N, C-alpha and C positions, 0 to 999 in steps of 0.2 A: 911332299914338303910340308912342314908345319910352321906356324907363326913363331916369331922370335920370342914372344912372351911365353908361349907354351913350352918352347924349347928350353928357355931359361928356367922355368919351373921344374921341368923334368931333370935337367942337369943338376939342379940343387937337390931334388928329391933322391936322386941316385947316390948321393953322399950319405943318406941315412943309413945307420947300422942295420945289418941283417939280424933279425931276432933269432935267438938260439932255438934249435929244434930238439926234440927228444933225443937223448944220448949224446948231446954236444957238451954236457957238463954245465949247462945253464938252466938248472932246474927252476921252474917258475911256480910260485905259489899263487893261490887263487885271489887273495885280497891285497897283497902288498903292492903299492904303486911302483911301476917301472922296474920290475925285476929282470932287466935286460939292459944292454948298453944304451946309455942315454945320448941323444944328440946334444952337441954343445948349444949353449944359449945363442951363440952367434949363428949357428946353422938354423936353429928354430926361427930366429928373427928373419934370416934371409928367405927361408921357406915361406913364412907368413907374408912377407912383402911381395914375393914373386906370385904367390897364389892370389893375392888381392888384385893384382894387375891383369890377370887373365880375364878376357871378355868372351861373351857368347860367340862373337865372330871368330875367335881363335879356334873354335870347335867346328868351323865350317857350316854352322847352322844359320839359315836365313829366315826371313819372315814366312816364306812359303812352307817351311817345315813346322811352324808353330801353330797351336801348341803341339808338343810331341805326343800328347795323348789323344788327339782329336779323333782318331779312327779306332780307338781302343774300346772294344766291348761296350759300345754305346747302347746295345740292346739290353744290357743287364740293368736290373733295378738296384740302385745303390742302397735302398732301404733294407735289402736283405742282409746287409752287413753293417755293423755299427761303425765300420771304418770306411764306408763308401766304396767307390770303384777301385780296382787294383792299381798298384803303383807300377810304373815301368822303370826298370833298371837298365841303364846303358853303360856297360863297362868301356872305359877308355884304355886303362892299363892296369893289369893285375899281375904283380910281380912279388918276389920274396920280401921286398922292403916295404911296399905300400900298395894301396889301391887308389886309383883315380877313376871316378865314375859320376854319371849324372843320374839323379833320381827325379823322374817326372811324375807329377801328382795331378790327377783330374780335379776339377772343382768339387769341393765337398769331401775330399779324401783325407785320411789320417794315417800317418805312420805311428803305430802305437808306441807308448813309452818303452824304450829299449836301452840296452847297455852298450857301452864301448869300453870293456874292461882293459885296463893297462894300455890304453891307446891315446894317441894324439889325434884330434879331429879338426879339420878345417872345413868350413861350410861357406858357400857363396851363392847368393841368388843369381839365377840367369834370367828369369822372367817371372812375373806374377808376384804373389805375396803369400808368405806363410807365417803362422804363429809358432813360436818355439818355446816349449816349457822345459826348463832345465833343472836337474837335480844333481847334487854332488854327494857321492857316497861317503858315509861317515863311520862305517862299521869298525874300522881300525881304531878309531878314537872313542867311539861311544858304544862299545860292545856290551857294556854293563847296563845300558838302558833297556828296560823290558818293553816288549811289544804291548800294544794297547788291547789286544784281543787274543783269547786263548786259541782261536782257530787259525792264527797265523803260524805258518810252518817254520821249521828251522831254516829254510832257505830265504825267508824274508830278510830284507836289508833295511838299515837305517840311513836316511838321506837328509840333506838340507835342500829345501826348495829354493832355487835361486831366482825364480820369477819367470815371467813371460816377456819375450820381445817379439816384435814383428819385423821380419826381414823382407825387404824389397830390393830391386836392383839399385834404387837410389839410396837406400839405407842398408846396403849389403854389409853383413857382419861376419867376420871370420871368428868362429868359436874355437878357441884354443883350449884344450882340456888335458893338462898334464896329469890330473888325477883321474880317477874313474868317474866319468860323468855320464849321466843318462839323460835322454831328451825325447820329446814327442813333437812331431811335426803335424800341423794341420793347415789345410788350404781351403778355407771355408768359402771364399768369395770368387775365386777365379782359378783356372789352371796355372800351375806353377812348376818350376824346375830348379833344383839346387845341385851345384857341383860340389862334390866332397872328395877330400883326400884323407885317407885313413892310414896312420902309421902306428904300429904294425898292422898288416891286414888281418881280417878275421880268419879263424880256422887253422892257424898254424898247428901242425901235429905236436902233441906234448904240452900244449899251452892251455890256458883257461879262456882264451879269447874267442868265445862263441857268443853270438847274440842271444840274449835272454829278454823276453818281454815281461812287463810288470803292470800292475794296477796299484793305485793308491788304496791303502787300508785305513790310514789315519793321517791327519795333517794335510799338507799340500796347499795351504792357504797363506796369504801374506802375514797374518797374525799367528799362524801355526806352521812355521817353516820346517820344523823337524818332522819328517814324514816317514812312515813305514810303508815299504813297497813289498808286494807279494808277487812271485812269479806266476805267469799265466800261460796257457796254451792258446795261441791265436790261429792255429792251423785251419780251423773251420771258418774263420771270419775274415782273415787278412791274407791278401795275396800281393806278392811283389814278383813280377815276371821279368825274366832275363830277355831283353829285346834286341833285335838286330834288323829292324825294319826301316830305320832312317839311314839311307845310304851314306851320307857324309860321316855319320858317327860310326857306322860299320867300317868304312874305309879308314877312318882315323884309328879305330881300334886295331885293325889289322896292321897298319903301318907302325903304330907305337909298340905293338907286341913284337914285331920283327926287329925293331931298332933298340928297344929298351928292356926287354923282358929278362935279360941275363942277370 
């Protein structure tokens, strides 16, 4: 059984449209926002409201399980990576319409600046505190703006730096991103965990919805919000492990997959 709040969220999320796959006649371009059936504003509002009501207790997590990263690779030296210790990814439900998952961050860890192309993203703090730097992609409107350095590749993108916010359970913020929004998470002071709902999910065949990591080439300051970002390879420095070691989360994942994955 699951809580009424979590059940309500999933019942609403199951009404999200299924994104088209390759060969379905729904050809998706790389940069156009929402080249797929849009949820109605009423559905988005219902989803956001239900998501904000979900609590850590709805995931069957108690104090004895926290922090979720306490037994993870404690012997590693975080100084070896500019992003600190690895992130733990706990899937709750991965289906054709959306992904619901927990990202647990050790103290001092960073999730590098990354993309959510053509996706709606809801984020909610479960415990701890994280800083969120957000960028809105502007290529479609500012494609004639030249990059500031000749070394910037054709894959570089133009963005608007939206600023930094600090998310805590008391100041939990759902980040709704109907355009292509990029963000970076950092947990400098304490272990943290964030619940995220992604619609559509990453990696649908025939789409451009794959996670790309970036670094700032220019801008990224309050007085210089127009920022050029260049793609980077973080394979040698950043790790996000698929975890199944917290029994309540594993049990919940199995139950939700059986009940809601169709």
